[in-house]
GUZA-687492 format. One line per field, with one value per residue (C-alpha): residue number from 1; y, z, x. Coordinates in Angstrom, 3 decimals. Example, Ala and Ser with C-alpha at 12.3 -4.5 7.8 and 13.67 -1.06 7.14 Angstrom:
2
i <- c(1 2);
y <- c(-4.500 -1.060);
z <- c(7.800 7.140);
x <- c(12.300 13.670);
This chain:
268
i <- c(1 2 3 4 5 6 7 8 9 10 11 12 13 14 15 16 17 18 19 20 21 22 23 24 25 26 27 28 29 30 31 32 33 34 35 36 37 38 39 40 41 42 43 44 45 46 47 48 49 50 51 52 53 54 55 56 57 58 59 60 61 62 63 64 65 66 67 68 69 70 71 72 73 74 75 76 77 78 79 80 81 82 83 84 85 86 87 88 89 90 91 92 93 94 95 96 97 98 99 100 101 102 103 104 105 106 107 108 109 110 111 112 113 114 115 116 117 118 119 120 121 122 123 124 125 126 127 128 129 130 131 132 133 134 135 136 137 138 139 140 141 142 143 144 145 146 147 148 149 150 151 152 153 154 155 156 157 158 159 160 161 162 163 164 165 166 167 168 169 170 171 172 173 174 175 176 177 178 179 180 181 182 183 184 185 186 187 188 189 190 191 192 193 194 195 196 197 198 199 200 201 202 203 204 205 206 207 208 209 210 211 212 213 214 215 216 217 218 219 220 221 222 223 224 225 226 227 228 229 230 231 232 233 234 235 236 237 238 239 240 241 242 243 244 245 246 247 248 249 250 251 252 253 254 255 256 257 258 259 260 261 262 263 264 265 266 267 268);
y <- c(-178.089 -175.565 -175.326 -175.268 -171.939 -171.937 -172.262 -168.865 -166.187 -162.740 -159.894 -157.390 -153.930 -151.189 -147.549 -144.752 -143.164 -139.363 -137.730 -135.962 -132.175 -130.439 -129.052 -125.444 -125.827 -127.332 -125.011 -124.454 -123.812 -121.272 -121.922 -118.867 -118.206 -117.632 -118.888 -122.652 -122.545 -120.196 -122.130 -120.309 -120.724 -119.399 -118.782 -120.229 -118.048 -120.689 -122.385 -124.009 -122.282 -119.264 -116.504 -113.804 -110.396 -107.544 -105.387 -102.195 -103.547 -100.260 -100.261 -103.538 -102.530 -101.934 -98.724 -97.704 -95.612 -92.391 -92.592 -93.175 -90.231 -87.795 -88.834 -88.480 -85.074 -83.910 -84.992 -83.346 -80.074 -80.272 -81.207 -79.034 -75.248 -73.989 -70.549 -67.880 -68.039 -71.687 -71.418 -68.747 -71.480 -73.116 -69.831 -70.155 -67.914 -68.670 -70.476 -67.404 -65.443 -68.415 -68.848 -65.212 -65.666 -68.797 -67.174 -64.399 -66.850 -68.964 -65.980 -65.778 -69.377 -69.649 -70.946 -74.598 -75.629 -76.118 -72.659 -70.981 -72.734 -71.638 -67.992 -67.871 -69.519 -66.943 -64.117 -65.492 -65.800 -62.218 -60.960 -62.808 -61.246 -57.801 -57.028 -55.305 -54.735 -56.831 -58.819 -58.187 -60.983 -62.373 -61.563 -64.709 -65.734 -66.221 -69.362 -70.608 -69.553 -67.745 -65.909 -64.908 -63.758 -61.557 -60.022 -59.259 -57.742 -55.491 -54.639 -55.739 -58.308 -57.035 -60.180 -63.234 -66.492 -69.016 -72.670 -73.718 -77.302 -76.848 -79.531 -78.689 -75.499 -73.744 -73.218 -70.513 -69.662 -66.302 -65.236 -63.661 -61.528 -60.395 -59.486 -57.443 -55.642 -54.805 -53.938 -56.542 -58.080 -61.812 -64.573 -68.204 -70.695 -74.412 -77.097 -76.736 -79.137 -76.681 -73.908 -76.212 -76.941 -73.208 -73.298 -76.811 -78.463 -81.086 -78.635 -75.005 -73.410 -69.810 -67.799 -64.092 -61.775 -58.954 -57.252 -57.814 -56.578 -53.325 -55.035 -57.185 -54.414 -53.783 -57.520 -57.569 -54.499 -56.084 -59.344 -57.488 -55.342 -58.436 -60.252 -57.221 -56.912 -60.634 -61.227 -58.171 -55.976 -58.752 -58.909 -62.412 -63.852 -62.423 -63.156 -66.096 -69.278 -72.648 -76.142 -76.950 -79.100 -82.257 -85.584 -86.708 -88.633 -85.722 -83.264 -85.556 -85.828 -82.049 -81.508 -83.989 -82.114 -78.798 -80.192 -81.521 -78.116 -76.335 -78.762 -78.129 -74.374 -74.697 -76.800 -74.292);
z <- c(56.622 53.767 51.525 47.778 46.081 44.634 48.092 49.188 48.846 47.680 50.115 49.111 48.395 50.296 49.034 51.209 53.457 53.330 56.704 57.456 57.286 60.618 61.996 61.645 57.874 57.178 55.540 57.466 55.338 56.998 56.651 55.544 57.396 54.200 53.082 52.484 49.941 47.643 45.863 44.642 40.912 39.822 36.082 33.818 30.843 29.210 25.884 25.971 29.239 29.989 27.498 27.531 28.974 26.538 25.800 23.811 20.551 18.610 18.443 16.510 14.059 10.454 9.905 6.429 4.383 4.593 8.408 8.491 6.150 8.168 11.413 9.828 8.436 11.886 13.407 10.592 11.174 14.818 14.072 11.043 11.107 9.619 7.915 9.129 5.984 6.782 10.573 10.654 9.964 13.303 15.100 14.687 16.371 20.006 20.922 21.976 18.852 16.593 18.284 17.480 13.849 13.391 15.088 12.493 9.606 10.735 10.077 6.460 5.311 1.571 0.393 -0.311 -3.831 -2.625 -0.965 -4.066 -6.285 -3.965 -4.002 -7.783 -8.262 -5.974 -7.830 -11.217 -9.955 -8.648 -11.982 -13.845 -11.586 -12.584 -9.483 -10.895 -7.547 -7.578 -4.461 -3.131 -3.253 0.238 2.017 2.139 2.893 -0.283 -0.833 -3.429 -3.594 -6.944 -5.838 -2.470 -4.170 -6.601 -3.702 -1.781 -4.855 -5.471 -1.719 -1.506 1.238 4.773 6.472 5.158 7.137 6.200 7.341 9.143 7.825 4.038 2.214 0.246 2.191 -1.011 -1.982 0.676 1.461 -0.333 0.850 4.210 2.448 -0.115 2.660 4.453 1.213 0.418 4.091 4.361 7.848 7.845 10.438 10.475 12.194 12.816 10.737 7.043 7.576 10.035 7.430 4.808 6.944 6.818 3.001 2.744 1.554 2.938 3.261 2.447 2.246 2.705 3.148 2.749 4.100 1.668 3.376 6.314 7.455 9.394 12.771 12.365 11.440 15.026 15.387 12.070 13.084 16.433 14.809 12.085 14.654 16.683 13.558 12.433 15.799 16.024 12.395 10.109 12.541 14.416 13.881 15.402 12.625 9.970 11.681 14.050 12.902 13.927 14.502 16.016 18.730 19.293 20.641 24.279 24.107 22.512 25.047 27.927 26.415 26.037 29.605 30.872 28.993 30.383 33.939 33.394 32.092 35.039 37.445 35.836 36.092 39.804 40.400 38.538);
x <- c(90.472 90.806 87.791 87.972 88.513 85.014 83.555 84.930 82.195 83.374 82.880 80.208 81.680 79.923 79.793 81.132 78.591 78.515 78.356 75.112 75.187 75.426 72.200 73.437 73.969 70.565 68.106 64.973 61.906 59.678 56.011 54.044 50.848 48.879 45.549 45.940 43.126 45.093 47.789 50.899 51.318 54.688 54.870 57.518 58.461 60.675 59.961 56.547 55.694 53.548 52.806 55.484 54.477 53.808 56.844 57.403 58.845 58.790 62.604 62.512 59.770 60.800 58.865 57.658 60.065 58.019 58.022 61.798 62.328 60.214 61.956 65.404 64.426 63.297 66.626 68.612 66.743 67.900 71.534 72.348 72.454 69.186 69.244 66.792 64.619 63.749 63.961 61.224 58.653 59.495 58.671 54.920 52.369 51.520 48.311 46.306 47.225 46.446 43.057 42.189 43.271 41.153 38.141 38.340 38.854 35.872 33.576 34.780 34.700 33.990 30.631 30.201 29.110 25.523 25.398 26.804 24.248 21.454 22.643 22.987 19.578 17.964 19.737 18.576 14.972 15.074 16.417 13.686 11.076 12.357 14.445 17.535 19.330 22.494 23.314 26.805 29.319 29.977 33.249 35.406 38.992 41.044 43.126 45.606 49.267 49.006 45.862 47.343 50.579 48.644 46.664 49.885 51.583 48.588 48.447 44.810 45.425 44.821 46.229 48.098 48.131 50.867 51.085 54.280 54.460 54.248 56.220 58.323 58.990 60.208 56.559 56.122 59.757 59.605 56.132 57.161 59.811 57.227 54.752 57.438 58.356 54.726 54.011 51.230 50.757 51.423 51.600 52.763 50.456 50.747 49.073 48.259 45.328 43.758 44.087 42.609 39.551 38.679 38.341 36.782 40.014 42.402 45.298 46.082 49.534 48.335 45.133 44.482 41.790 40.985 38.051 35.726 32.352 32.101 31.576 34.712 37.140 38.354 39.107 40.998 42.998 43.879 45.015 46.970 48.811 49.711 50.978 52.958 54.702 55.487 56.542 56.868 58.819 60.665 64.431 64.589 62.462 64.801 68.128 67.741 69.472 68.097 69.460 72.854 71.228 73.249 71.975 71.962 75.260 77.099 75.711 76.774 80.283 80.586 79.368 81.981 84.743 83.538 83.607 87.141 88.315 86.709 88.415 91.834 91.395 90.561 93.692 95.888);
């Protein structure tokens, strides 16, 4: 006999079974024969994970204005055409020549305030004791732009040493031309701070040697002849223009154009 509708139990619905992957497609994990005591700890550099590695972030630094200006100025001096009167300060003396110049200058460093006081005190005591012989003033390198200029104009300077990095350059721009006109040997050396250290100052734009002791005259003559040949008598210093150096991208573009032109000429 037929049962009541409520007596019929609904059939349970079964989900579809997915066929197992074939054995060829299964990934086999190879066991490494490492030390089981050393556990691999892979780092996670996501948010809240491990500390990020150190990177060079100098491109993203907002540098101070004076640093930006000096870098931009250096690039402009490369890009723009620089006239010979300014470009001569980039043609500084070579290392060996500069070493000789500074060896000579080191022998004629000015007195410090304490040394000068000691010398004058000794001279005053000798005068009081009745010794009338006057002590000679020591030979020293002269500093100060006005002083050096006066020595060059009067042709008393035997050698003039000019710093290559004076800022603004207009302070010493005319000095090489004046030295050439007065036939005074001059040379341009790197680093105004190095020149300044000779005369006990932070920086010095120019120094001049007026006279030296008898034993140092051959050295002065040798240095002066070298400076005269490299600067006073050099046509390159007076005529060579500077700058005109483009950046890496521009140079690559120009090289590509030159290669294309060369290729066309070969085909023709």
